[in-house]
N, C-alpha and C positions, 0 to 999 in steps of 0.2 A: 504494500500500499506506500503513495508518494503523499507523506505529510505534508512536504512544503512544493512551493512551484517558486520559480524564478520570475521576476517581472516581464523578462522576455519571451516567456512561454504564454502569457497571460494575454486575455483579452476582454471583449464586453460580451462574450459568448460563456464568459467562466463567472458571472456573477454567482451562480448557484454555489460555485467551489469556493472563492475566495471573496466574496462579499462585493458591491458595488466599487466602493473607493479603490482596494485592489487592483480589480479587474480593469477601472480605470487606468490604472497609473502603468498596469501591463499595455493599455491598448494605446498610451501616449508614447511608450520606449518602444512600442515595437513598430508605430504608423506614425507618430509624428516627428519623432527625432530628426528624419529626412526632411522635414520642412522647417526645422531650425529650432524646434522648440524642446528646450532643455529639460530634462526631467531624472534628478537622482538615480541610480540604483538600488535593485533590493529585491526583495523575495517576500513572499508572503505563505503562512501556513495555512492549510486547508481546513474548510468547514468538516470534513471527515478527521482531522489532528484534532479539533475541538471535539468532536463527540466522543474520540478514543480516550481522550484526557479523560472526560464525566465517569465513561464505561471505567477505566481503568480504576477511577477511585470511590467507585458505587455510589453517583451522586444523584445520577437521573432522578430517580423515584423518590430522593428526599425531596429535592428542588419542586418536582411536582404537587408532593403532598403540602408544602410549605405554602404553595401560592394559590390551590384550588379554591380554599375558604377566606382569600384574602379580601378584602374590602379597599380598593385603593384610591376612594375617597376618605379613609381614615388615615390622616397623613402620619399619625403614630405606628397605627401597624405596618403601614409602608416602610415607614424607615427601618423598624425591628426586622422585618422578614429580611429586606435586601441587605441589610448587614450581615445576619445569619449568613445567607446563600453565600455573598462575596468573600466571608473569612472560609468557608468550607472548600470554596475555589481556591484560593490565593494562596493557602496553605497545605493543599494537595501535595501527592508527589507528582513528577514530571515523569511520563513511562521514559525508561532508555531509549526505544527505538527512536521518538520523537525527538527527543533530545539530540540524539545523534544527527538526525538531519538536518536539523536547526542549528547544529554548531558547524558542520560541515557547509553549510549554505553560509554562512557568517565567515568562515574561513576565504572561502569564494571571493568574498565581498572585500576582505584583507587583501588579496592580490590586487585587486582593482585600486581601491586606495590608500592601502599601508596596512600594518599589523594592527590588529584589535582596533576596527574603523570606530567612530563615534556613531551611533544610527538613532532616529527616532522610532519607537514602536507603538504603532496607533491602530487603533480598532476598525475593523470592515465585518460589518453583520451583513449576515448572506441575502437581508430581505431589502438591506437602507439603500436610499439614494434611489428611489425609484420615482417616475416624473409626479406621481400623485402622493406621495410620502417620503419624508427626508428622517435618516436616525440620525443625520450629523450633530456630533457634539453629544451623543448621548453616552458614549463609551469613553473611557481614557485614553490619553496620549501620554506617553513616558519620551521625554527628549534627551539627548548626550548622554546615552547608554552604552557603555564600553565594556569588552571583555566578556567572556561567555557566560558565567554566573550571574552578572547584572541582567545580562540580556535574557536568559532563562528566568530570572524572578521576574522580568517585566510582562512575557509574555504569559506568565501564570496570572498577574494583576490584570492586564488586559481582557483574559478570558474571564475574570470574575467582574470583570466592568460591564457585561453584557447584562447586569441584575442590579443596577445603580437604579434608583428609586426611580428618575425619571423614565429611564429605559422600560422598565414595570408598566408603568402609569401608561407610557405611550402606546407601549405594545396593546395594551387592555383598550384604549381608547382606539386604534386602528382594527382592532378586531384581530389581532396577530395571535397565534399559537405561539406559548413562551418557547415549547420544546421545539417548536418548527424552524424558529431561529438558530441559526447558529454562529459562530464568531470566527474572523480569519485575523490572524496580526500579521500587520504589513511592518518588516522591518526595512526601513530607507537610509541611505546614506546620510546625514546630516549636512545642511547647508550651513555654511559659517555666518550665519545673520547677524549672529550676537556681536559681529564684527562692523555688521553695515546695517541693514534694514530687511523688512517684510511687511507682507500685508496680504489683504484679499482683493477680489477682482470680479465683477460681475459684467457678465457680455450686455446688460440691458440696463437701463436705468431703475434703481430698486424702489424707487417711489412710484413712477407713473408707468411704469412699463415700456416706454421709448425705446423701441429697439434697437436704434444706430447710435447708441453711446456704449461707451466701454467706462465702467466706474471704478475707480484702481484706488484702493485708500493705501497708506503707508507710514509706518513710525520704526524707528530704532530700536534694533535687537531681535528677537527671537518672535515669531508672529503670535503665539499663545495669547499675549498683551490684547492685539488687536481684535482676535476671535472673540477673547472673553469680554472684552470692552472694557478692560483696564486702564487702556489708554484713548485718549481723543486725537485720531490719526490726521495726518494731512490727506486732502482729498483732490482727485481729478477725475474730471471728464474728458473723453476723447471721441469725435466724431469720426466713425468705421468708415463711412466713404468715402472720406478723403485722406485715407491711412495709407497714404504712397510715400515713395522718396523725395516728391516734389514738396509736399506740403507738411508743416507743422500743425496739426488741427486740434490741441489741447484748447477745448472751449471753455475750461472752467478749472478754477483752481481754488483751495481754499487752506490756510495755513493751520494744522493742529496743535494741540498744547505738548502732545508726544513728552509727558513729565517725567516717565520712567522708560528702561529698559531690559528687557529679560535677558541675562548672559548666563555664559558658563559659571558654574561654581570651582573652585580650586579643588575639590576633591572629586570632581567630574568623572575622573578617569576610574573610579571605584564604584560607580552606580549612583551616587548622588548627583542631581543633574542641572537644576539652573536656581536661579535669584534674580530680583529685581532693585535694580539700583538707579537712582535718579540721573536725569540726564541734566549737563550744565544748560544756564539759559542762554548762552550764546548758541548752541546746537540746537535747542528748541525753536529757534527762531527763525532757523533754516529748515527748508524742506530737505524731506529725509533723502528724496532722489531727484535727480536730475531730468529735464526734459526730454534728452534721446531716452533715459530709461525708462522714462513714463510711456512713447511712443514703444520702444522696444515690447514691454509688458504688454500694451493695446494689441500688439503684432500678432505676439503668442495668444493672447485671448482669441482674437479673430480666428485663428489658423485652429484652436480647440472648438468653437463652436461650429465654423464650417463641417469638420471631421464629423462630431457628432449630429449635426443637421443633415448630414447628407447618410450618416450612418440610420438614422431614425425615421429618414425620410419625410420630415415634419420640422418645423422652426424648433430648434433645442437650444434657449439660453443656459449658460454656463455658471456655477458659482466655483471661484478658481482662488487656490492658496497660493501665494508664490515668495521666493526670498532672495535675495543679495548676498553672493559671498563675498565676506570682506577681506579674504586671504588672495582671491582670483579676479573678485570684480565682477564676474560673470551672474546674469541673472535664471533663476531655476523654476520651474511649477512644481510645486510639491503636491496639490491634489486638486483634481477638477471633476465636480458633480453638478448634475441638471439642477438649473434653478426652479424652486416648486413653488412659486406663489404667482408670480406674473404670466407664468407658462401656461396657468390654469384659467387666468382671467378673462372675464368677457369682455372683447374688446367693442362690441355695439354698444356698450351704455357707459353714459358720463355721468357720473356724481360729482355734483357742487354741493358741499359744506360752507354757509357761510353765516359768521354771528351777525346776530341782529345788533347788539351794543357789546362795547367793550368798557373793560374797568381795570382796575388795578393790576398790574402786572409783577406777580410775585419772583417768577423764576423762567428764565427762557435758555432755550439750547436749541440743537440740530433736530427739525420734525422726522417723523418717520410716518408715511401715509399723509393722505391729505382730508383727514376726519375730525371731528371734535367729538369729545365726549365729555360729562360733569358729573360729579359724585361727590363722595367723602372722601378726604386723603388721607392715607392711613401709611403710617412711615415705617416700614419694618428693617432694624437695623442687621439682621442676619437671618437665615435660612430657618436656623431653630426655632424663630416666632413668626413664621408664615402662617400657622394657624391664627393668627390675629387678623389675616386679611379675610373680611365678608365681600358675598357675590356685590359686583358693580360698585367697588372702590377704586380708588386711584391708586395706585400702587406707587409708591417712594421710596426709593432705595438708593443705595452707593452706586451698586452694579449688580447684574443678575447673571448666574451661569446654571448650567443645566440641571443643575439639583432643585431650582426654584420650579422647574416646569410643572409639577402636579398642582400647582396652586396658583401659577401665572393666568389660567384659565378662569379663575374668577374676577379678575381685573376687568374695570372697563378702560383702562387707560395705564400707560407706564412709565413714568419719570426716573430718570438716573444722572447721578451726579456724573459719573464717568461713562465713556462708550464713546464711538462714532457709528454712522449709519450701517456696520457691517457686523456691529456687535451682536451678542447673545439675547439681549433686550430686543432690539432691533427685528433681526430676525424671526423671535416668536411672536411679538406684536403683529408683523406681518402675515405669518403663519395664521394667525386669529382672527385678523383684520380689524385692529383697534389700534387708535392712534397711540403715540410713543415720542415723549423729547428725551433725547439722548445728550451727555455732556454737557449738563447744566453746571457742573461745578459746585453748587453748594443748596441745590433741591432741598436735600435733609436738614439744611437748617432755614430755610427761608421761606418754606411750606409749612404750616402749622398742622400739625396731628389733629386730624379730627374736624378739620374745616372744611368746608364744602367747598370745592373749586371747579373750574373748567380748563379744559385742557384743548387746545387749538392747533391743530398741524393745517389748517386752510390756509394758509397766509405762505406758501412756499418754501423755503428751506429751514425757516426759524420759525419754532413751535415757541407758544407762551401759555404759561399755567395765570390764568388770572384767577382773583379771590370770588368768591360767591359761584353762584348756578346763574350763567347768562344766556339769554335765549338765544337759539341758531336753528336755521332751517336747511333742509334736505331738497336738493332738486335733482332727481334722476332722469336724464334724457335718453330717449332711445337713438341712436345713431343711425340705424340702418332706414335702409328704404327710403331716404330723405330724396325728393325729387330737385335735380340740380336748377340754379337758376341761369339766366343769360347775363343777370349783373354779377358781378365778382360781389361776392361778401367776405371781407375782409375783418381781422379784430385789431384792435388797438390793444398795445401791451407795452408795458415798462418793466416789469418786472422779471429778469431772466428766469429767476427759480420757479416759476411759474409756467416755463415755454414750454417743455416737454409733456407737461401734464395736458396742456392746451392745443399741443400740435395733433391729437386725436379728434379735434372738433373740425368740422366740413367746412373748414376756410380755405378761401383762396390764397391766402396769403396774409400777412401783418400789415396792415396800411398805415400806422402809425408805431413804430418803436420811438420811444422818449429817452433820449440821454440822459435826461436831467434825473431819474430815476437810478440808474448807475451811478452817475456823479454822485449822488448826494448819498445814497445808502451803501453801495460799497466802497465807495472811494471817500467821501465825507471831508475832503481838504480842499480849499481852494487853490485852482491849477497855479496861479503866481506863487503862491506860499510854497510851492514845490520846485519852481523853477528858482527863488529866490531866497532860499532856507537860510542862507548865513546870513540874512539881513534880520531874522525874526528873533522876538526874547528867548531866554531859555526854556520857559514853560511851554511856550508853543511848539518848539522844535521837540522838546521831550513828548508831547501827544502827536506830533506827527510821526516819529521814530516808531511809536506804538503802533500807528495805524500799517505803516510801512515794512513791520517787520517780515524778513523773508528778500527783503528786496535791497542790494546794495545801490541801486541806483533810482532816486527818488521819480526822476523821470518817466523812467522804464516801470516804475509800479501804475503812475496815470496811466502811460499808453497800453501796459499789458492789462490791466484792470479794464478798462473800458473797453479793449478789443476783446476780452473774454468775456463780458456781460453782453456784447453784440452779438457775438460769435455764436453764443449760448442761444440766442432767439432765433438766430439766422439757420443753425444747425437744425433746431428742433423744427424747422419748418420747411426746410430743403427738400426740393430745387423752388419750391414756392415761393415769391415775392416777398421779401422784407424790407421795408421803407423805412429808413433810418433818419429820424429828425435831428440835424445837430442841435447844440445846448442853446436853450431859449432861456435861462436862469434870467431872470432881473436883478438890478443890481443890490436891491434888500435882500434876496436869495442867497446870490453870492457871497453877502457880507455875512451872513450868519454861520455859513461853512469856518472849518479849522483855519484860520489865519487870514481870516479874508476880510474882515474888517479896515484894515489899512490900506487894501487895494481898492477899495469900492467907492464911489461917490455918493453924497447923499441927495437923492432925489424926492422932491413931492408927489411927485406921481411916479415910481419906476415903472408902471404897466405902458407909459407912454415916452419911456428913456430910455437908458443904455441898453438896450437889449437887440437879439436878433442878429440880421446881418450887420448892421452897426458895429457891432461888437468885435466882429472878427478881424477888420481890415483896421481898427483902432491902433495906436501905436501901445496901448497899455494892455493890449487883449491878443495881439497878432501870435506872438509867440504860442501863447497857452490854445489858441487854434490852431496851431500848427500840429499839438499833441493830440488833439481830435482827430485831425487829418490822418496822420500816423497810423491812428486806431485804426481805421476804416480800412486804410490800405492794407495793414496786416490782415484783416479778416477776409478780404476779399483777395490775396495774393499768397499771405504765408499760410492760413489757415484754408483757402480753394473756396472760400464759400460768395461765391459771385452771385447770389440771388439777392445779397445786400446791397440796397439802392440807398441815394441820399436825397435828403430833403433839407432846404433850406430855408428856415422861418421867419417871417418879421421883416422882409425886404421893401423897404419903402421907394426905392427907385431902379429903373432901369439902369444907371449907373453904378447901383450898389451890385447888382448882380454880375456884371462886368469885372468889377473889383476883386469878389468874391471868388467867381469862378478863376480868375489869375493866379489867386494865394494858392486856391486846390489845387490845380493844374502845376505849380511848383512844388508843392509838396507830395506829388505823384499820384492825385486823383483827377487825370484829366476825363474829362466828360466823352464818353464814347470808347475808351481804353477799356478791352476786357469787358467791354458791354456794359461800362457804368452809366446808368440816367441818373441824372441828376432833375428832381423837381423842386417846386416852388409851393410852397404855403401860401394859397391864395386867403388873405385874412385881411387885408385893408383894402378901401375900395378901389384905391390907385392899381392893384393887382387887376382888380376885374376891368376897371376903366380902359385900362392900356393894355389888355391882356395880349393882344398881337406882338407888342413890342416885344414882351415878357417872354412870353412862347418862341419866340425868335432863337432865344439863350437858352431854353432848359426844353426839359423832355415831357412836362406835362404840369397839372396842378392838382393838388390838393387842397379843397377847402377847408377852411378853418371855422367853422360857422361861429364860434362862440367872440371871437374876436372881431370876426366881420360885424358881428351884429353888435357889437358895442361899440365900434367905429363907425358906423352906419347910424345910427340912431342914438349914439350919445349916452349908452347906457353902462354903468359902473355894475360889473358881473359880481362885485363883491360887495355890492350894496344891497342893501333890503328897502330902501324907500323908495324906490321908483319900481312898480310892479306891471304885470301885462304886457310888456314890451319882449319878443322873445325872436327867433330865428323865422317864426311864419309871417313876420311884416311883411309888407309887400315889396317894401325897400330891399330889404335884404334878400327876400325872393331875386328881385329882379337883377341883384348884382350877381348872385349865385347862377341866373340863368344866362347872364351875359358868359360868366367864364366858362360854364359848359359849351356854351354855342361856339365861342373862339376856339376851345381845343378840338370840339367836333371838325369844325371848320380846316383848322391844320393836320387833323389825324393823328392827336396828340392825346394821353391818358390824362383821364380826369376823375378824381374819387374825392371822396369827403371824409374827414376822419374828425370831425366834431362830436360834439354830444348831440344835434340835433335829430341823428336818423334814430339813436338810441331811446332818446324820451318821446320823440312824434313821428308815429307812424306817419301820419298825412304828410309829414315833410319827405320820408323815403318813398311813399305814393308818386308825389310830386320829381322827385329827383329821378326815377326811373322814366316815368313820363317823357325828362328832358333828356334822357340819352346818356346818364351818367355812366361811366366805366364801372366804377366800384363804388359800393357802402363800406367803412372800416367802421365797426362797431364792438360796443365793449360785449367781452365773452360772455357775458349772461343773455344777452340781445341778440345773438349769432340766430339761433334756431328759431325763436320767436318770431325773428324778422324774416327769414323765409316764406312763411305763409302770406304776410303782407307784399312782398317783392315778385312771389308768385302771382298773386293775385292782379297787381299792378301791370307785369307784363303779360299777361293775359287780358288785360283790359276790362276785368270784374270790378 
């Protein structure tokens, strides 16, 4: 009987023999090495080896009897039974024939990597990692094991971990027979990531299910901290379709805290394995891996997904663990398994959760999912106190691990101090379909135990815990079978964090992507404060330093952050057009940014002052506008996202268009180059009155109905004293009609991105009748407006 199989002998047809994890390792070693995917070598014990071990020690009947009468909802009884079974297995005798095969395979590995190689010993259950169920993380892993004795002891403990409390509970919940599931121990050469970095990546966006992104997390040291949620890692998104040698499609990144790293202990060669040490502050402020390493990992991920998709005959997103060897600098894949949440999600529906009110924010962190939940907060310090959590309460804790799973299903939401979006708490929350906020830092201190709270993950990647029960709504929209309109229906979008989720809407693209949101929320610093950093006071410089952590060059921080914000949106909707409006802050808005007050004039009416195109060529702002142009150029040329087009706001004269276009050309954003289209916001009466002259210089108009209404009727949109004057006024309609007619006459694009179509269906009908090219709407107005537009197109 063969009790051990080398990875090179295994493939996905061997799941019943060595479990999904080890079968997948063999599959990659045998079939993906030639595609450049590096996987450390090793071997696996078979399911028959596990059963032979149980029979040799007469354990099967004792285990079955212990579990037959067990109530898994009784946490105390579950813990007692699991502890007893694990003790029996871990302390049993290793059969001589099994030990000999394991030692022989280990010595073979030594001939490849050196005598007594350090290895990881991981579990692989024979029913795990199926597309509909994942046993990942339910059994134990033992890292940096060296020597025959330590290896055999680790394998005994891996066998015992088939009966952890969470594994027993999960099998009962899934309907698996305990004794029908066997366990394979995978023995794999360790990668010296204790000297470098490691992490997890998904070939799908874990929050929205967006298929065209690889999501990568990275932290220093061995990867267990990332998997367990003990650290807040760096995060990267890479756009798959542009992952070629010509482009660098990293469309988003976020610096993680990375407070600790797991390293080898000094006694590692004798079987003791790892410990955590603090990461110096200077290293925390740097990204754990380089851009080129991010791209290499993304290429590995795409190759793995492609292979498993071809093999399955259907799209198969993957959950992958990776590590960088600090001695060689090489990147390796340690595990790959099917992603089990979004691969089963119904794509034809779109649920939108929306808070009706906002309140005091107790704590914030990284959101998992896009849902909202409310209930009583329950702070649980350790797994021994899990019995305190009642059904429907909000679990607040430092971090979770698989020991918590039997009671996590009681929670309405999960909030943790530590962890990133691939940590244990995040994975379980997705599987259970509940919101989670991870990496809050001090949630257990700031959220009062027993107080009612609302957990909202509905506003992008930042989740908030609010004091009290706040009202919220859930709107479920059916995206299937909707009749297309002749008029393009697009959406207005400023927040890149919502882009992947909103990309599933049947929109023709993004008619208005606002740079202001990215500058204000992602950057937060006045561009001239970054350009003239040395002239600032010490306190302001210190605040800027905190914002620009991870970047050696402050100019680069502005350009790259802006480029990635735009790139995130452009990637989400690729190849659909995304019209990016250049910055349109007023002087008072710029002044409120970090370091901004000293660079901005005081104006009595900023709405009519130093804003829009007039700012771009002014001596006091031209260099800052150059940073914006460079960011857009990178999106189009470095990321390859040429669906990003440009729009100029608040252009007062034809001469201004010429001056701004000249600046843009010098900055590498030349109209027509790489099919770059430049549009104009039609929001000043002069734009409509001189439409033909403006249109000679640009590719079309997008009507900004808010400002056009203000400037036509002399109504301040921020004042509540004058009411009853809006976009439906005949004077405003006449100017919009002039703009549409001029664009149609010249065969150019004309859309509208103001609030009017979202607020007034009659405006939408009128615009369709005039022959407008597109309506750009708030996302929640898109589907309801379809019916209005269809009726107008059919003359109903």
